C-alpha positions as YAML, in Angstrom:
chain: A
units: angstrom
residues:
- id: 1
  name: MET
  ca: [-376.00, 71.52, -57.23]
- id: 2
  name: SER
  ca: [-378.37, 74.00, -59.20]
- id: 3
  name: ALA
  ca: [-380.44, 76.68, -58.17]
- id: 4
  name: ARG
  ca: [-383.58, 74.95, -59.45]
- id: 5
  name: VAL
  ca: [-382.57, 71.66, -57.17]
- id: 6
  name: ALA
  ca: [-382.51, 73.49, -54.04]
- id: 7
  name: GLY
  ca: [-385.17, 75.51, -54.23]
- id: 8
  name: LEU
  ca: [-387.09, 72.12, -55.39]
- id: 9
  name: LEU
  ca: [-386.03, 70.55, -51.81]
- id: 10
  name: VAL
  ca: [-386.56, 74.01, -50.23]
- id: 11
  name: LEU
  ca: [-390.23, 73.59, -51.34]
- id: 12
  name: ALA
  ca: [-390.41, 69.88, -50.58]
- id: 13
  name: ALA
  ca: [-389.34, 70.47, -47.27]
- id: 14
  name: ALA
  ca: [-392.19, 73.31, -46.77]
- id: 15
  name: VAL
  ca: [-394.80, 71.11, -47.73]
- id: 16
  name: ALA
  ca: [-393.47, 68.01, -45.91]
- id: 17
  name: ALA
  ca: [-393.68, 70.31, -43.05]
- id: 18
  name: ALA
  ca: [-397.42, 71.89, -43.57]
- id: 19
  name: PHE
  ca: [-398.86, 68.45, -44.26]
- id: 20
  name: LEU
  ca: [-397.10, 67.16, -40.78]
- id: 21
  name: GLY
  ca: [-396.52, 69.68, -38.42]
- id: 22
  name: PRO
  ca: [-394.35, 69.81, -35.52]
- id: 23
  name: VAL
  ca: [-394.40, 65.81, -34.11]
- id: 24
  name: PRO
  ca: [-393.36, 65.90, -30.42]
- id: 25
  name: LEU
  ca: [-391.07, 62.76, -29.62]
- id: 26
  name: ASP
  ca: [-389.68, 61.92, -26.09]
- id: 27
  name: HIS
  ca: [-386.73, 60.11, -25.56]
- id: 28
  name: ALA
  ca: [-388.27, 57.25, -25.29]
- id: 29
  name: SER
  ca: [-390.06, 56.94, -28.49]
- id: 30
  name: ALA
  ca: [-387.42, 58.44, -30.46]
- id: 31
  name: SER
  ca: [-385.29, 55.50, -29.24]
- id: 32
  name: ALA
  ca: [-387.51, 53.06, -30.05]
- id: 33
  name: VAL
  ca: [-388.00, 54.50, -33.88]
- id: 34
  name: VAL
  ca: [-384.17, 54.37, -34.14]
- id: 35
  name: TRP
  ca: [-384.13, 50.53, -33.05]
- id: 36
  name: SER
  ca: [-387.11, 49.05, -34.11]
- id: 37
  name: LEU
  ca: [-386.85, 50.72, -37.92]
- id: 38
  name: ARG
  ca: [-383.94, 52.43, -38.73]
- id: 39
  name: VAL
  ca: [-381.16, 50.07, -37.38]
- id: 40
  name: PRO
  ca: [-382.94, 47.07, -39.65]
- id: 41
  name: ARG
  ca: [-383.02, 48.76, -42.38]
- id: 42
  name: ILE
  ca: [-379.42, 49.88, -41.89]
- id: 43
  name: LEU
  ca: [-378.38, 47.02, -41.54]
- id: 44
  name: CYS
  ca: [-379.98, 45.08, -44.46]
- id: 45
  name: ALA
  ca: [-378.46, 47.93, -46.66]
- id: 46
  name: ILE
  ca: [-375.21, 47.03, -45.59]
- id: 47
  name: GLU
  ca: [-376.22, 43.19, -46.25]
- id: 48
  name: ILE
  ca: [-377.88, 44.04, -49.51]
- id: 49
  name: GLY
  ca: [-374.17, 46.02, -50.66]
- id: 50
  name: ALA
  ca: [-372.57, 43.14, -50.11]
- id: 51
  name: GLY
  ca: [-374.18, 40.93, -51.45]
- id: 52
  name: LEU
  ca: [-374.09, 43.05, -54.72]
- id: 53
  name: ALA
  ca: [-370.47, 43.33, -54.33]
- id: 54
  name: LEU
  ca: [-370.19, 39.98, -53.67]
- id: 55
  name: ALA
  ca: [-372.29, 39.63, -56.84]
- id: 56
  name: GLY
  ca: [-370.07, 41.80, -58.80]
- id: 57
  name: VAL
  ca: [-366.63, 40.44, -58.14]
- id: 58
  name: CYS
  ca: [-368.23, 36.61, -58.87]
- id: 59
  name: MET
  ca: [-368.72, 37.68, -62.23]
- id: 60
  name: GLN
  ca: [-365.75, 39.99, -62.99]
- id: 61
  name: ALA
  ca: [-363.78, 36.34, -62.62]
- id: 62
  name: LEU
  ca: [-365.97, 34.52, -63.82]
- id: 63
  name: LEU
  ca: [-366.43, 36.10, -67.34]
- id: 64
  name: ARG
  ca: [-362.53, 36.75, -66.76]
- id: 65
  name: ASN
  ca: [-363.10, 40.53, -67.56]
- id: 66
  name: ALA
  ca: [-360.01, 41.69, -68.58]
- id: 67
  name: LEU
  ca: [-360.22, 45.34, -67.07]
- id: 68
  name: ALA
  ca: [-360.73, 43.58, -63.77]
- id: 69
  name: ASP
  ca: [-357.56, 42.26, -63.34]
...
């Protein structure tokens, strides 16, 4: 990773920390965030990725791509 990209990431993190500030989370609210927001997004991403992979396999078979054999 170049120094410019690393610098931009540090700057973005500093700006986000300045706007958001410290957010205290107890165990119950952190668990609620994980189970109600992150897990469904992860499962949805897995399903979409599997669907795209299946569509790619079908297109390779349908068009009889010589490189896929």
